[in-house]
C-alpha positions in Angstrom: -15.9 -16.3 -14.0 -12.7 -16.6 -15.8 -9.5 -15.1 -14.5 -9.3 -12.6 -17.5 -12.9 -11.5 -17.0 -12.3 -11.2 -13.2 -9.3 -9.0 -14.0 -11.4 -6.8 -16.3 -13.8 -6.0 -13.5 -10.9 -4.6 -11.4 -9.6 -1.1 -11.2 -6.4 0.6 -10.0 -6.6 3.8 -8.0 -3.7 6.2 -7.5 -3.2 9.2 -5.2 -0.2 11.4 -5.4 0.7 13.8 -2.6 3.4 16.1 -1.5 4.6 14.8 1.8 4.6 11.5 3.6 2.0 12.3 6.1 -0.6 13.1 3.5 0.2 9.9 1.6 -0.1 7.8 4.8 -3.4 9.4 5.7 -4.7 8.9 2.1 -3.7 5.2 2.2 -5.3 4.6 5.6 -8.5 6.2 4.5 -8.6 4.3 1.2 -8.2 1.0 3.0 -10.9 1.9 5.6 -13.4 3.3 3.1 -13.7 0.3 0.7 -12.7 -3.3 0.0 -9.4 -2.5 -1.8 -5.9 -3.8 -1.5 -2.7 -1.7 -1.3 -0.4 -2.8 -4.1 2.3 -0.3 -3.9 3.8 3.1 -3.2 6.4 5.1 -4.9 8.6 8.0 -3.8 9.0 10.2 -6.8 11.3 12.9 -5.5 10.9 16.4 -4.3 8.6 15.2 -1.5 6.1 13.7 -3.9 4.8 10.2 -3.2 2.1 8.0 -4.9 0.1 5.2 -3.3 -1.7 2.6 -5.4 -4.7 0.4 -4.6 -6.6 -2.2 -6.5 -10.1 -3.7 -6.2 -13.5 -3.7 -7.9 -14.2 -0.5 -9.9 -16.9 0.9 -7.5 -14.7 0.2 -4.4 -11.7 1.8 -5.9 -13.6 4.9 -6.9 -15.0 5.2 -3.3 -11.5 4.6 -1.9 -9.8 7.2 -4.0 -12.5 9.8 -3.2 -12.0 9.1 0.5 -8.2 9.1 0.3 -8.1 12.3 -1.7 -10.3 14.1 0.8 -8.1 12.9 3.6 -4.9 14.0 1.9 -6.3 17.5 1.4 -7.1 17.7 5.1 -3.6 17.1 6.3 -1.3 18.1 3.4 -1.1 18.6 -0.3 -3.0 16.5 -2.8 -1.3 16.6 -6.2 -3.4 14.1 -8.2 -6.0 11.4 -7.8 -7.0 9.0 -10.5 -8.9 5.7 -11.1 -8.1 3.4 -14.0 -11.0 1.0 -14.6 -10.2 -2.3 -16.3 -6.5 -1.7 -16.6 -4.4 -3.7 -19.1 -3.1 -6.9 -17.5 0.6 -5.8 -17.9 0.0 -2.6 -15.9 -0.2 -4.4 -12.6 3.2 -6.1 -13.2 4.8 -2.6 -13.7 3.2 -1.2 -10.6 4.3 -4.1 -8.4 8.0 -3.6 -9.4 
């Protein structure tokens, strides 16, 4: 499998919460639920934070579902989204 094809089978998952506790709980559950890798987090302001994971498409979908449910249990979930087969340049931006 070529590097480009391998990248095309990947996905990026994002969960945005209000509050640090909800973000940490979401990240923990995402990492426990599926074979994904934490690639970043971002403090947006006003108490909003985003956590980003990467992995195979099915794993990222399962991880985001688990993380979103966990965030709702302990705090405020603002958004949850999966980007299957992201453009190669997107990962560079997310890792900054």
